N, C-alpha and C positions, 0 to 999 in steps of 0.2 A: 263234220263234227267242228272246225275250226269258227265255221259260222255261229252253230249253237254255242256256245263257248262267248261270244261277241250276242248273243239274243239273249243269255242266262247273264250276259251282266248286267247288258241294258235291265234286266228285271229287277236288278237291284240299287238299279242309279236312280230308279219309280217309285221308289218308298214310297216318298208322301207324295207321289202324286193322286190324279184325278182316277176311278174304278177302271176308265171304257180302257184308260192306255197300260192296266197290267194288263186287263183280259185282256188285251189286241197283243200283249209279247210274251201272253200263256199259249195264246192258242196257233202264234208263227213257230213256237217250241214245239207243240204237240205234233202238226199237222207239217215240220222239217220229220219230225223221226219217224212218223208214219209216210211217210215217204223213204225213207235209208230201206237200200237193197240190202235184206239178208241171204244174201250169194254166201257171204262166209260166216264159220261157225262163230270167230271172233273179231271186235271191232277193238284194234286197238290204235288209242288214243294220245295218249303218254305215256312215262315209266312208270306209272299210278294209276293210270284212268282203262279201266276195260272190260267191256258190254259184251255177255255172248245175247243167245234168245231170252232165257229166263231172265236178265238182270232189266235186257231193252225193252222187254214188253211191262214186267212192271216201274219201269222209270214214266213209263207210255200213262199205265193207269194210276200211276201219283199224281202227273199236272193234269191227267182228263178231271178225276175227284176235284184237286182244285177249284179248278176253272168251276165246274158244280158248285162247290162251297162258296166259292164266291158269289155266286147267283145268286145261291139260299140265301146270303148275308148280306141279300142287295138293300135288307130295309134298314143296315147300319148306316148309309151313306152320310145320310144329314144328322151325325153325330159327330161330338169333337173328338172320338175314342177314332174314329174312323179308319184313321194313317196309322195308327198303333196295329189296330186290327190287320193293314196291309201288310206290314211288317213283320209278323208273325204269323202268321200262313205261309208270307214268299220267304222263310228264316227254316219253315219247319216243309220245302218245298228242296229245298238246297238241302239240308241234312239227308232228305230222302233220294234226292239222286246222287248224291255221294258216296251213300252205305252202296245201292247199289250199283255202283260205278266201279270201286274201289279194288285192287286187288294185292293189300297189303291187309292183313289181320290184325293187325293192333290199329290201324288207321280205322280199318271196318269196327272197331270195336268204339275206339272216341266218335265218330257218328253219331254209329247205334246210340248211346245216349244221351247224345248231344240233341237225337230228334222227342228226346221224352221233353226236353224246357219250354219248348215252344206250344207244348198240347200243355202242359201242365200251365204256362203261363194263359191258354183260352179256359180253362176249368174254373181257373181262379180267377181271371178276370173278365170273364163273360159267363159264368155259370148265373142259374136263377137260384138259387136259395143262398144260406147261411154256410149248408153241410159239403158245401165243394172245397173251402180248404181243407178239410179233413180226406174230402176224394182224391184231392192233389197229393196230398202226403199221401197217401195210402200206394198211390201211383207210383211215384216215387221211390218208395223206400223197398216194395216190393220189387222192379225194376235192379234196382241199386245194389241192395246185396245180393242179389239173384245172380248177377254180376260180376262181379268185383272176383270172385271163385276162376273166373271165366279169364280174366283179365292176368292172374297168376300160373295160370296153363300156359297163355300165347309168349310170356315174356320166358319161363321156367323153354317149352318149349323152341323158343328162335336161338336162344343160346346156343340148345344142342342142336339144331339143325342150322342156323347159319344164315337161316331166310325167315320170312316172311311173307311173302307170296303165296297169294292163294293158290295159280296153278303150277307152282312149283312142286318139287318131289317133299312137299311140307306133309308131314307123317308124326303122329303122336306118339304113336304107339303102343297104348297101352289100353292091356285087355282087362283092365278092371273092371268091376261092373262101378265102383264107387265113383274113380274119377270117369266113367262115361256119363256119368250123373250130375257131378262139376263140371263137366265140357259143356252140359247142354243142358243146364240148368237156367242157366240165360233166356233162351229162345222157348223151351216149356212154360217157363212164367209171363215170358212178352205173346206165346201164343194163343189164349193160353191153354193149361191141360187143367184137368178138373182134380181140385187140389188147392191149383194155385194161380184159383179165376179169382179170389175174391176182390180184389182190386178192379176189377173190370165192369162189376154193375153200378158201385159207386162212384166211378169216371165216368160213366155213360150218364146217369140220370142225372150228374152235375153238370156234366158239360153243355155248352152251347149246339144247338141246330149242326154248323161249322166238324167245332170240335167232334162231334158223337160222329157222323160221316168222315171224319178222315182217319180219328180213330179205328173206325168197323173196316173201314176198304183200302187202309192203305198200314199201320203201324203195325195192326196184328200178325197182316202178312214178313216185318221183318224178322219174325219168329221162323215161318217158315224157311223165307229165304235165308235165314242164317244156318238151319238143321241142314237145306238141302248143301249146301256149299263144306260144312265139317261131313259131313256123313265121310264123304273121297278121302279123310286127313284122319280119319281113327282107324283103329283095328275093328275086327268084327263086335258086336255086341256080345258079352253074355247071353245063352238061353234065358237063364233065369231071371236076368231082368229085361230082356229083351219082352218077353213072355208079361211079367208084372204090367210093364208100360201100356202095354197091349191093353189087357185085362182091366188097366186101371181107365186111362181111356176110354171107350168102348163101355164102359158100363157107366161108367162117369156119365158120357154123355146119354144112357137111360136115363137117369135117376134126374137128370138136371132135364129130360124136356117132360118130368113128369112136375115139374119145380116152375117152368113156360107153361103148362097148361094150370095151374093154380093161381097165375100171377091176375092182377084187375089192371095194374101198373106198365102201358103200353111199350112205355120205352125199356123197361126192366126186362120184359121179356121178349123184348127182339135183339140186348145185349146176350141175353143166360141163352137163343138161340147161337150167338155165335160162339160159344164156347161145345154145342152138339156140333155143329159145319165142323169145329174146327180139331177134335175130338178124333174125325175120322183121318182128317190132313194125317195127324200125328203117326196113328198108325200106320200109313201107308210110306210113311218116310223113313222109319224102321225100321218097313218091311226090305226097303230097301231091292225092290225090283221096278223095271221101267215102266211097267204099266199103271203100278204102284206111283212114282211118281209122276207121270201122265197128268192122273186122276187129279193127283193134292192141286199140283201148280192149279192144274182148270179150275178145281174148285175155290182156291186163293181169287185170280181172278173174278169170277162169276160172285162171290161169297163178298167181293172189296162193293162190286153196284149193288145189288143186290139188296143189302144190310146197307148200304147209306144210302139208296133209296129210300126204307123202309124208315130210316133216322128220319130222313129228309118230311117225309109225311106227315107224322108224329109230330116234327117241330111246328108245320104249319097249324095240326089243330089245335095245339099249347100255344099256340099266339091267337088262339083266337077265342077261346076255352077256358085259356087258362088251365084247364088240368089236365094231365096224363090218362088218367083213372076211365075203365071202359065198361062202366055201369052209369058216367055222367058223360059218357061219349058215343053211346051208341045210336045208332039211326042215321051218319052221316050221309049218308044214301039219300036222304031228303030233303038236304039242304046243299049237300055240293054230289049231284047226277054225273057231270064229268068229269069228278076226281075221283067219284070209282073205277072207274074205268083206269087210272094211275092204279090203285091203290090194289086192284084184281091180279094188274099184269105184271106189279111186283111181290106180289106171293106167294105168284102161284113158281113164279121166277126162284123168288129165295125157297118154298118148298120142292124144289124138282120137277115142276109138269115139265111134257113138253109143249110146245118147241124149243125150251130155253135151252142154254149150252153148259148151264145145271145139273140135268138130266144127263147126260154125258159122261161128265165127272165122276157121278153116284155111280153107274155105270161100273165104271172103270175100278173106280175104290171096291166095291163090293167085289166085283171079280178078282180086283189083289189080292184083299183079305181072305177070300174062299178059298184061293189057290194056296195063301200060305197054310191057314189054319180050317177044316170043316164047321168045326165046331164053333167056330166062330157068325154060323148062320141064324140062329136064334137071335144073337143081343143086336144084329146088321138087320132084323126083320124087326126087330118091336123098334128099331135106332131111325129106320124109313118110314114106321106104323105111325109111331109117338109125333115126330115131327113133320108128317102131313099134318096132324090130329091138330095141334096149339097150331098152326097157321091158318088152318081153317076155321079154328078159336079165333082166333085176330079179328081173320074176312068179316068173319058172319055178326059176330059181334061186335063189332063197331060199327057195321054199316047197314045191317038188317036192323028192324025195330023203331019204337019211336023217339025221336030227342027229344030230352028232357027242358023243355024250352024253359029254366027256370032263368035264362039271361039273354037280351037282346039280340036278336038273328044277323049272321054276320056274312060278310062278301061270300058265293063260293068260288073265288077263284080267278088269280089275275094270267095271265101269256106267259108271264116269265118263271110262275113256279109250274106251270103245263108244261112250258120247257124244259126245265129240269127235269122235271117226273119221266118226262122222253127222253133224255136221255140221261137217264139211268139203266133200264129195261131196252131199250132199242141196240145197243151193241150187244147185250148177252142176245137177242134173236139172230144177232147179222154174223157175230160169232161160230155160232155154231155151222153159214153157209162155208165159214173158213179157217178150219179148225186150224188146218197145214198152218196159219201164222204163230201158233200157241206153239210148235211143236221147235 
């Protein structure tokens, strides 16, 4: 871990160096963490930093997606702003690693909120349309106002408990539904839950390719990570508030599935699909059984890779055609036949088709929720069915048909683009063979 700290420090020394040095530094960090032994449940780094299997896996996912974001944004190398872009991405990686590694609730809250600043700079600085400023304001104010009550509760309970350590006997001891909603409000907005998701489509549509990949792949998982950490520190949820949140999340996921099937903007469709996937994760974390926790955690990892891959592919099409509309971009298989295979694999993973690890996560989630209540069978069936429908709708309408040659034809793809696409779905295939790594 000392070597990891040194390598991570050198990454910040290279803020204004070339892209190759940055990628070499990040790859070194990634392989060092992958070679770390998981014999012990907790890695004690110092008095403030601790990692277990949950946080270590999310740290590895963060580094992996940052590497893919650098590769996907390689077209910015010749611009004068590329050094600032490197600085913003590395700052975001720093706050993410700190958020997943701190064992102090107050410091976790600070790093949790600081991770919003780099992604906001990405949206405002490298967004595509003038509405990117409004999207950045939505992102900041939604997350900021929802998380301020969390800070107040952390400070108040720290005063009465005398400790802020996550793994100590830190107990909130509040059984009121109002207090529970206030405590988890910051995480439900960040996850996001239905009715608190309005900032997500705006942020995704206006963000650059790297911003969308990181936002869907990592930042949404901060909400789930926070819920998993805080669930053990609160008293039991009241039944009425637990039932309300689960029904709201499941029914909201079904409604958002209908919205996805009605969208012509590919990026907006994938952004709304993230709300559908995360709705079931919220329910499993609230149910608080082991099978549900495992299913939600695996879904977070699988969704981080599959949704990031979809945003990358949509970004490739947008750079070539200047449009994200499905009617304009239909028949892409005729122009990019090899890239159609990458599209198929990423869409198949997003709809939880075998043999991807997404299927295992959905099986655990469905079994967990049906064990909690059999009355959720109809809603879960609709959710799974319509989830497959809008993914097939996205693939068939974008790849099949006749391409509108209203503009000049374009290149079918570069080697680095195929490599980034493969590096999104290959881990999903390999992790199903080594599922013990996620436990």
